[in-house]
TORLUMZA-801141 format. One record per residue (C-alpha): x, y, z. Coordinates in steps of 0.25 Angstrom, whole numbers, plus 2048, in hexadecimal, padded with zeros to 3 digits. Each point is the difference from the previous one (the first is absolute). Layout:
% residues N
XYZ;...
END
This chain:
% residues 686
71B144EC1;7F67F57FD;8097F57FD;80980480B;7F57FF80A;7FA7F37FB;80E7FA800;80380580E;7F27FA805;8047F37FA;80E800804;7FE80480F;7F27FA803;7FE7F67F5;7F28067FC;7FD8017F1;7F780C801;7FC80B80A;7F37FF808;7F680B7FE;80580E805;80E7FB803;8078057F4;7FA80E801;80580180E;80E7FB7FD;80180A7F4;7FB80C809;80B7FC80B;80B7FF7F5;7FC80D7FB;80280780D;7F1801805;7FA7FD80D;7F57F6800;7F47FA809;7FC7F27FC;7F37FA805;8007F17FB;7F87F4805;8077F6809;8087F67F7;8008097F4;80F803800;80280D808;80E7FD805;8057FF7F2;7FD80E7FE;80B804809;8097F47FF;8028017F1;80480F7FF;8097FE80C;8087F67F8;80180A7F4;80480C807;80D804806;80080080F;7F87F980B;7F1800802;7FB80080E;7F37F9803;7F880380C;7F87F4805;7F77FE80C;8037F2804;80D7F8802;7FA7F37FA;7FC8097F4;80E8057FE;8067F2802;7F77FA7F5;80380A7F6;80F800803;8007F17FF;7F98007F3;80A80A7FA;80C7F8805;7FA7F47F9;8018087F3;80F805804;7FB80E802;80980780B;7F580480B;80080080F;7F780580B;80380880D;7F77FD80C;8007FD80F;8027F17FD;80F8027FD;80B80080A;80880C802;80C7FA7F8;7F77FC7F4;7F980D800;80E807800;8057F77F5;7F48037F7;80180F802;80F8007FC;7FB7F87F3;7F580B7FE;80B80B800;8087F87F6;7F47FF7F6;8007F1802;7F07FF7FF;7F68047F5;7F57FF80A;7FF80280F;7F47FD808;7FD80880D;7F580380A;7FC80E801;80580180F;80E7FD7FA;80180F7FC;80180480F;80D7F8801;80C8097FF;80A7F67FB;7F67FD7F5;7FE80E7FC;80F802800;8027F57F6;7F48057F8;80780D7FE;80C7F97FA;7F87F77F7;7FC8047F2;7F17FE7FF;7F87FE7F4;7F27FE805;7F880080D;7F47F67FF;7F67FF80A;7F97F3801;7F27FE806;7FF80F7FF;7F1801805;8077FF80E;80380E7FF;7F1805800;7F880180C;7F47FD7F7;8067F37FC;7FD7F3807;80E7FD805;80580E804;80E7FF806;80580E806;80F7FC7FD;7FC8027F2;7FD80F803;80F803802;8037FC7F1;7FC80E7FC;80C805807;8097F57FA;7FB8047F2;80380F803;80E7FD803;8037F77F4;80A8067F5;7FA8057F3;7FE7F57F6;7FB7F5809;7F37FA7FB;7F57FD809;7F67F57FE;7F47FC809;7F97F27FE;7F47FA806;7F57F67FE;7F5808806;7FE80F800;7F38077FE;80080F7FB;80280680E;80C7F6803;8068037F2;7FF80F803;8077FE80E;80B7F87FA;80380B7F5;80080B80B;8087F980B;80B7FA7F6;80180E7F8;7FE7F87F3;80280A7F5;80480C809;80C808801;8028037F2;7FD7F17FC;7F87FC7F4;7F17FD802;8007F1806;7FC7F47F8;7F37FB807;7FC7F27FB;7F47F9806;7FE7F37F9;7F47F7800;7FC7FB80E;7F77F57F9;8057F2804;7F77F77F7;8067F3804;7FB80280F;7F37FB804;7FA80A80B;7F67FA809;7FA80480E;7F97F5808;7F880480C;8027F680C;7FA80080E;80A7F8808;80F7FC800;7FC7F27FD;7F98057F2;80D8077FD;8097F4803;7F77F77F7;80180A7F5;80F802801;8027F1800;7F87FE7F3;80880B7F9;80D7FA805;7FC7F27FB;7FD8067F2;80B80B7FE;80A7FB80B;80B80B7FF;7FC80D807;80080B80B;7F680180B;7FF80F806;7FC80280E;7FE80D807;8087FC80D;80C7F8805;7F77F8809;7F67FC7F4;80C7FC7F8;8047F680A;7F27FB802;7FE7FE7F1;80D7F97FE;7FC7F680C;7F37FE7F9;8067FD7F3;80A7F6806;7F57F9807;7FA7FD7F2;80E7FB7FB;80380D7F8;80F805802;80080F801;80B80A805;7FC80B809;80680F7FE;7FD80D808;80780D802;8037FD80E;80A7F57FC;80F805800;8078027F3;8077F37FF;7F37F8803;7F88087F6;80B7FD7F5;8007F2803;7F17FE7FE;8008087F4;80B7F97FA;7FA7F2804;7F38047F8;8088057F4;8077F2800;7F37F9800;8027F980E;7F1803803;7F58037F6;7F980A809;80480C809;7F780680A;80480E803;7FD80E804;80180C7F6;80F800804;8027F57F5;8008047F2;80A80B7FC;80A7F97F7;7F97F37FF;8027FC7F2;7FC7F1800;7F97FF7F2;7F77F4803;7F780580B;7F37FB7FC;7F780680B;7FF80B80A;7F67FF80B;7FD80B80A;7FB7F980D;7FE80E806;7FB80D7F9;80C8097FC;80180F804;7FF8067F2;7FE7FD7F1;80F8047FE;8047F580A;7F67F67FA;8058037F2;80F7FE803;7FD7F3808;7F87F97F5;80A8057F6;80A7F5806;7F87F67F9;8017FC7F1;80D8087FD;8037F67F5;7F48057F9;7F87F3802;7F27FF807;80080380F;7F580080A;7FE80B80A;7F57FF80B;7FC80980C;7F97F880B;7F880B806;7F980180D;7FC80E804;8057FE80F;80E8007FA;7FF80E7FC;80180480F;80F7FB800;80380A7F5;7F980B808;8087FC80C;80D8027F8;7FC80E7FB;7FC80480E;80D7FB806;8098077F5;7F880D801;7FD80380F;7F880D803;80880C804;7FD7FE80F;8087F3800;80C8077F9;80180A80B;7FE7F680B;80B7F77FB;80A80B7FE;7FD80580D;8027F3807;80D7FE7F9;80580E804;7FC7FE80E;8077F2801;80D8067FA;80080B809;7FF7F680C;80A7F67FA;80F800802;8088097F6;7F28047FA;7FE7F27FA;7F47F6801;7FF7F27FB;7F37F97FF;7F97F67F7;7F48057F7;7F77F980A;80680880B;7FF80D7F9;7F27FD7FC;7FC7FE80F;80780D805;7F88087F5;7F37F9803;8007FA7F1;7FA7F27FD;8087FD7F3;8107FD800;7FE8027F1;7FC80E802;80C802809;80A7FB7F6;7FA8087F5;80180D808;80E7FE805;8057FE7F2;7F980D7FC;80580880C;80E7FB7FC;7FF8047F1;7FB80E805;80C802809;7F87FF80D;8087F4806;80C7F87FE;8017F0801;80C7F8803;8017F1801;8097FD80C;8087F37FF;7F97F5808;7F3808801;7F47FB7F8;7FA80E7FF;80480D7FB;80580B80A;7F980E7FD;80480E803;7F980D7FC;80480E7FE;80080A80B;7F68087F9;7F37FB7FB;7FB8027F1;7F1803800;8008047F1;8067F27FD;7F57F9808;7F58087F9;8067FC7F3;8007F2804;7F1800804;7FC8077F4;8077F67F7;7FA7F4807;7F28067FE;8028017F1;8077F2800;7F47FA807;7F68067F7;8087FB7F4;8017F2805;7F17FF804;7FD8057F2;8087F57FA;7F97F5809;7F38057FB;8057FF7F1;8047F2803;7F27FD806;7F98067F4;8097F67F7;7FA7F4809;7F28057FD;8028037F2;7F57FD7F6;8088027F4;80D7F97FB;80B80080A;80B8027F5;7F980C7FC;7FE80580E;80F7FF802;8048077F3;7F680C803;80680180E;80E8017FB;7FD80A7F5;8027F67F5;7F78047F5;8047F67F5;7F47FA7F9;7FB7F4808;8007F37FA;7F47F6803;8037F980D;8017F1801;80780080E;7F880580C;7F47FB808;7F780C7FD;8007FE7F1;8007F1801;7F97FC80D;7FC7F27FB;80F7FD7FD;8037FF80F;80C7F8805;8017F4802;7FC7FC7F2;7F37F9800;7FF7F67F5;7F38017F8;7F87F37FC;8008057F2;8068007F6;8087F4803;80C8037F8;80280D807;7FF7F980E;80B7F67FB;80980C7FB;7FE80780D;8047F4808;80D7FE7F8;80380E803;7FD80080F;8097F3801;80C8077F9;7FE80D809;8017F780C;80D7FA7FC;80780D800;80A7FD7F5;8037F2804;7FF7F37F7;7FB8007F2;7F37FD7F8;8017F1803;80080380F;7F48097FE;7F97F47F9;8037F680B;7FB80A80B;7F38037F9;7FE7F17FD;8037FC80E;80C7F87FC;80B808807;8067F980C;80880A808;7F980580C;80280F7FC;7F87FD7F3;7F57F8806;7FE80C80A;7FC80A7F5;7F28047FF;8017FC7F1;8047F2802;7F77F67F9;7F680B7FB;8027FC7F1;8007F1800;7FA7FD7F2;8098067F5;80D7F87FD;80D805805;8058037F2;7F38087FD;80280980C;80F8027FD;7FC8047F1;7F5809806;80B807808;8088027F4;7F48067F9;7FE80A80B;80E8047FF;7FF8027F1;7F4809802;80780880B;7F97FB80D;80D7F9805;80F8037FF;8067F3804;7FC7FC80E;7FA80E803;7F38077FD;80180C7F7;7F680C803;7F77FA7F6;8007F3807;7FD80680E;7F48087F9;7FB7F37FB;8017F880D;7FA80B808;7F48027F6;80580D7FA;8027FB7F2;7F77FA7F5;8027F17FC;80C7FE7F8;8007FA7F2;8077F3804;7F97F57F9;8017F3808;8087F8809;8057F87F4;80A80B7FF;7FB8047F2;80280F7FD;7F38087FC;7FB7FD7F2;80380E7FB;80E801806;8087F47FB;80C8087FB;80180780D;8007F3808;80A7F97F7;80980C801;7FF80180F;8037F2803;80F8027FE;80080C808;7F97F980B;80A7F5800;80C80A800;7F980780C;7FF7F2807;80F7FD7FD;80580E805;7F87FF80D;8067F2802;80E8067FE;7FD80C809;7FB7F780B;80C7F77FF;80A80B7FF;7F980780D;8027F3808;80E7FF7FB;80480E805;7F780080C;7F780C7FB;7F28027FF;7FC7FE7F1;7FC80E7FD;80E804803;8057F87F4;7F58047F7;7F3807802;7F47F97FB;7FD80C7F7;80E7FF7FA;7FE7F17FD;7F38037F9;80780B7F8;80B7F67FC;7F67F57FC;7F880A7F8;80B8077F8;80A7F47FF;80D808800;80B7F97F7;80C809804;80680780C;7FC80D7FB;7F17FC7FE;8007FA80E;80680D806;7F48087FA;7F67F8809;7FC80780D;8067FA80C;80D7FB7F9;80A80A806;80F7FE7FF;8017F780C;7F67F67FB;8058017F2;80E7FC805;7FB7F5809;7F57FA7F8;8008047F1;8077F47FB;7F77F6807;7F38087FC;8048017F1;8037F1800;7F27FD805;7FA8097F6;8077FA7F4;7F97F3803;7F38067FD;80480A7F5;
END
């Protein structure tokens, strides 16, 4: 099976090797076992169900909570010529019927659906006629009331599992799940029950050593903005998380006033607008997106260099998921929480609104029953604000949450009439007091859990020990902790923005070079770096950089050779800083053994320098070709070849098609398009 799995991985996804844990899960599924997978964001959870889906007869059904998430996954599969689709509310009735017909015929290997789709009779009918191989539940933490993103619709999945025919595999995947949440997932989804073998439970390392974790205490929004502008100038591409829609709009306006183009994203947008914003960010139409926590699931842009929390999040699970959007390419990324204790009140308000006391539950339901009894045909139609006024409640948020709970528990029915902006409500003739009591009891437990999670988040803010170790302990990851080089607690003197020391002079110069490269964000070349540092670049965008003219003395050729030396020693990868480069510029690494600005290699490494120069020249040639090819095709450069793939080609110098195919990132599609051109470039330096 080893060769078969490796071949399938390379053939379908273009990867040369599995990431940690992936192969173990794939094998368990192919052997007929259920599995629960907890992997950090960006570590390849989706492949754990996508690859076995392609290797088993039948269709794999993937339960996913967000329309945007489904679309992104299906688009990525379609680009690899894998038959996949989604079924959700964004489709017209005709298109939905067409896809259901193709589902029945076994046209798709993977079908993405929202959990509420299982209440649709036509879908259930089509499902009964479809040979299923596996049910995969993505974002499985949503099933647990102990999780940070509990969604009641996920609770019905237990009934779906119970109705599945024998032999259908079950797989649950999530990025954030404590021990209590994992137990809930196994119980609700019945993993390993009903005569099934013991499920495979895989919890891989939560550590993200490429992320720099930082908390900055601020007193005003002005201090927050100043800090955010510093981070954007240095790291450029990233996400700013805000707690509310109003704050998203305010921060976007503040950034626009300072010349920063930023997109805005929040959960109140309609599906089309949210998709438009997310697609625009993925296409690099703007370097920054300001968003509520609705933004994130399915966002797989690899070059996000920072995540800033303008407001405090509600839990460590939410925080970990959101910072996990950064650095998915494995390179250095900056994560900073701008903390003001007054912001905690916003999260407390959310908890109180979503978990009202028992008297509010009874008062609202009584108001609804009375209104329906007095209404024509036993119906009543009011906006949330109207229901809040009738029940004497202050928050429309509370009303929305309770009405949804009443509906899920059969205490009322909602229908949206044509031409009406609000739902019409009807209630059963007989009340259901036990159901109301169950709702009140569940809300009390949920409120206690959410307050505990908020306290855990505040403990993280006040932590006196390593922030990475704090997170590992919280998620139950007991792997041996390595020495921390990337958090503000362990390295308080290495705060951002970089402070250049007066001594030693050589380190100052190297950090100035790296700072300049970081601010170019992949544009230009080493000659441009030299021109900017010497104050000789003429274009206005270069003269506006904070690194313009800060290194006027060394000749331009010496600065360019210093860039090459930094690349050879692993601090630069072309026009991008490596993790070691970020550590150096931020003061978290010792002075590197780079001799002078004359470009000479260290005295004890003459052979290494001589051997490295051809690789450096090849890397430069490959990057130039990638840039030209991307411009010709109208694509971002990373979609032609990722920088890591370029570095691997320059290092290994493949001479044949077969050798090139072994390099990670060179899948079938890229080989077909680019192999001939790449091998020709390599041959010039062989």
